[in-house]
N, C-alpha and C positions, 0 to 999 in steps of 0.2 A: 154265273157259270151258264155260259151258253150251250154247252155240250149236254147238260143234265135235261133228261126228259122227265116229264111228269105224267101220271096216268090220267086218262081222259076222265074228267069229273062227270060226264054224261052216261057213264056206265058202258062205254064201248070196251071190247075185249082188248086184252093186251096182244101186241104183235109178236111175232115168233122170237125176236130178240128179247123182248121183255119176259117171255115165258122161259127161255133159256137161262137168262139171269136168275130168275126166280128158282129154277130146278138147280142149278149149279149151287146156289146159295143154301139151298135145303140140303144137298148132298154134302158140302163142305161142313156145315153146322153138324149133320149126323156123323161125319167122320171124326169131327173134333170131340164130340161127346164120346165116341167110341174109344178113341185114343186116350182120353182122360181116365175113363172107367178101366181101360186096360192097364194104364200105368199105375193107377190105384191098387189094383189086383195084383199086379206084380210086386209092387213095393211091400204089400202086406202078405206076400206069400199064399195068395189064395188061388193060384192057377198051377197046375201041374205042367211039367215039361211036355206031356203029350198033347195037352190042350194048347199050349203055345205053338207047338209044330203044326197043329191042325188049323190054328187061326193064320199062321204065316202062309200055309199052302192054299187058303181059301181064297179064290179070286174076288177082286172088288167087283160088287154088281154096278152094271151102268144104269143110267138114268133112262127109263122108258117113257113111251107116250102115254101109258097109264098113270106113271108118276106125275108128269107134267098136268095131266087132266085132273088128277086128285088135287094137285096144288092150285089150279085154276079155280076149282070149286071152293076151296078153303077161302081164297082170296076174294071170290065173289060174295061168300057168306060173311066175311069180314067187312066188306065194303058196304053191305046192306044194314049192318050193325051200327055204322058210323052215323052219328047225327048230321043232318043236313046243314052244311056251313053257309049255304046262300042267304 
């Protein structure tokens, strides 16, 4: 797969496109977890009509530069924990 890019093994930082992909993945994962929890709560009658209306009216937060910086720190920590494969 020629189009697949790998992380630099010498520890260089991710480029902007890689950071965006990671941030979007984290956001998608959080949204899926939220949706699954909400579906469970609705099926089990754990949420009132007022709460559902508040959830529906609440705007979806955007990914901020702070979110991306936090993700970069997590990735850097994970990279340091991996054993050296050389």
